N, C-alpha and C positions, 0 to 999 in steps of 0.2 A: 307183175308179169302180164296180167290182163290189161293193164293200162298202156302198154307199149304198142299202140296201134300205128302201123307203118304208114298207111296212106290216109291220113285224116282229112285230106282235101276232098276226097270223093265219098266220104262216109255220110250217111243221112244225118240230119239234125233232128232235134226234138220236135220241130214243127213238121217234119216229114213222117214221123213215126206215130202209130196209134197211141193215144194217151189213156186208153182203157181197153180191157178185153171184153167189156160189156157183159161180164158175168157178175150178177148181183151177189152181195154177201148173203149168207143164209142165217146169220145170227147178228142181231143189232150190236152185240158186244164187240164184234170184230171192227166196228166203226167207232164206237164210243170209247173203248179203252185206250186206243192210240191217241184219241183226241184229248183225253185227260192228261196223258204224258206230254203231249205237245203244248197244251195250254199252260201247264206248270213251267215248262222250259221257257216259254215266252215271257214269263215273269222273272224267273231266277237268272236267266241269261239275257235280260232285256237290254243290257249295255253291250252285248256282243253281236256282231254281224257275221260271224265266221262259222255258222252252223245252219243245218237244214233238217227238219223233221218231216218226212213224207208219210202220208196216210193213204193206203190203198192206191199207191202210185207205182207204175212200172219202172223197173230198173233194167235198162238195156245194157247188156254186157258184150253182145256180139251182133253185128249188123245183119247176120243171116239167121239169127235165132229170135224167137219171141221173148218178150220181157218176162222177168221174174217179178211177181207182184206180192210182196209181203203185206201184212196188215199195217205194219208201221216200220220205219227205219230212220236211223239217225246218222247224219254225216257231219263231221267236224273238219274245219279247214276249207270250207267252200263258202261262197257268198250266200248269205241268207236269202237275199232277193236278187234275182237276175235282172229283171226289168219289171215294168208296170203290169205286164201280162202274167207274171209269175211263171213257175215251171209247169210245163205240160207233162213231163216225165223226167226221169233221172237217167241221163245218157252218159255212160262212163267215159267214152272217148271225148266228150265235151267237158265233163266235170273234172276228169283226171284225178278223181279221188273216190276210193271205195267207201261205201257206208261202213261205219265202225260197229253198228248194231242193227240187227233186224229183229222184229217181233212178229210172232204168229199167235193168234188166238184160236184155239181149237173149238170147233162146233160139232154137232152130231154127225155131220158129214166130214169125215177125215179127208185131208188134202195132202197127205204125205208129210205132215209136220215132223213126225218122228223118224222118217226114212228118207224119201227122195229130196224133200226141201232141205233137210238137214245136210245131206250130202252135197247138194247144189251150193248151199251157202259156204260150206267148207271149201269146196273147189274154187269158189270165187275169192276166198280169202277174207271173208267177213269175220272180224275178231270176236264179237259177242253175238250169240244166238239165244233169244229169249222165247220160250214157249209157255203160254198160259192156257191151262185147260180147266175151265170152271166146272166141268162136268165130273171131274174126278172126286171120289169120296175117300179113297184110301191112299193112293199114290200121290206124290207131290203135284200140286196144281201148278206151281211155278217152278220151272227149270231154267237155269241160266248156264250156258256153256261158253267156254273160252277156247279159241283155236290155239292148239299147242302142237307144233310139229305136224301140221296138216290135219289134225284130228280134234274133234270137240271133246273137251273134258268138262264134266259137270262141276260147277262151283258150289261149295257148301255154304250154309248159313242163310239167314234172311233177316233184314234186307241184305242182298248180295252187293258187295262193294265192287264197282267197276273202276279200277284204278286208272285206266287209260282215258276215262271220261271225267273222272272226279265226281261221280255221283253213285249212289246206291239205288237199287230198285227192289221193291217188295210189295206185299199185299197189306191192305187194311180195310176195315169197314168204314165207309164214308157215304156221303150224299152228293150225287152229281146229277144235275138237271132233274132234281126231284126223285131220283132213284137211290134208295138206301140199300147198299149191297157191298160186296167185296170188289175193290178196284185195285189197279196197279198205280203206284206212286213212286216218285223220286225221293231219295233220302240224302241227308248230309252225312259227313264222315262220322258224326256222333250218333248216327242212327235215328235222327229226328226227321220226321216226315215233313216234306214241303207242302204247303197249302195250295189248293186249287184257286183259280181266280174267284170263283164263287165264295169259297171259304175266306179268302182275304177280304172280300167286300163285306161279308157278314161280320167278320172280326172288327173291321173298321167302323161299321155301323153300330155294333155293340159297344165299342169303346167310346164313340160319340155320345151314345145314350147314357152311358155311365158318367161321362164328364158333365153332361147336362144335369143329371140327377144330383151329382156332387155339388154343382154350382147352385142348384135350387135349394138343397139342404143347407148350404152355407148362408144363402140369403135369408132363409127362414130362421136360422140361429141368430143372425144379426138383428132381424126384426124383433125376435123375442127378447134379446138383450136390451135393445132400445126401449121396448115397452116396459121392461123391468126397471130400467134406470129412471124412466119418466114417472113410474109409480112411486119411486123413492124421492121424487122432486128434483131429479138431476136431468138437465137438458144435455143429451149427448152431443148435440151440434153446437153447444156454446163453448167458445174458446176461453 
């Protein structure tokens, strides 16, 4: 419904609209957590060019209204890259595709994540709404909602399987940019967590070291065998 813009010719383009509200995030996690998810997607969907993950980017849904700016959002079915200048913002009358998922990371300063933003995203028609509140001690820190008949219904379980995306989302302790803490990650259908780019590099380096060690041990065994044969008067190189 919101994508049926009647007069697209006279609508502002992304270059005409502000690409930021110039309001800084008040918690570093609001920037880092979406980047973890974006980095993993860039690996597991590296052969796909039909998706876009925005971080702290404005979503323009009405030329007469300011943009909504989630901490992160995912769109599927849009070009991953528009041009060499990349996206300045996400303009619905240009993209013609609603984001399928939005993410909000709650900080000490509440910004209506459980009220106004939740209502706004439902009215826009965003299918999945993810709220991560690292400050919670008793209530669920991760809540994932799916839009059903115009209202958000909380999905149970964790990781939470997002059938329309083909990925799960959940929490785990890990290390990102030297910070060891709880992060959000993507999961496969079997509940296995996808690795971050850093973890993949570390895994590859560890496998290379193990292969080098195995090769060295094999060489040392061959040398010992050769020395043993020579001690018995056998030349291992003699045919």
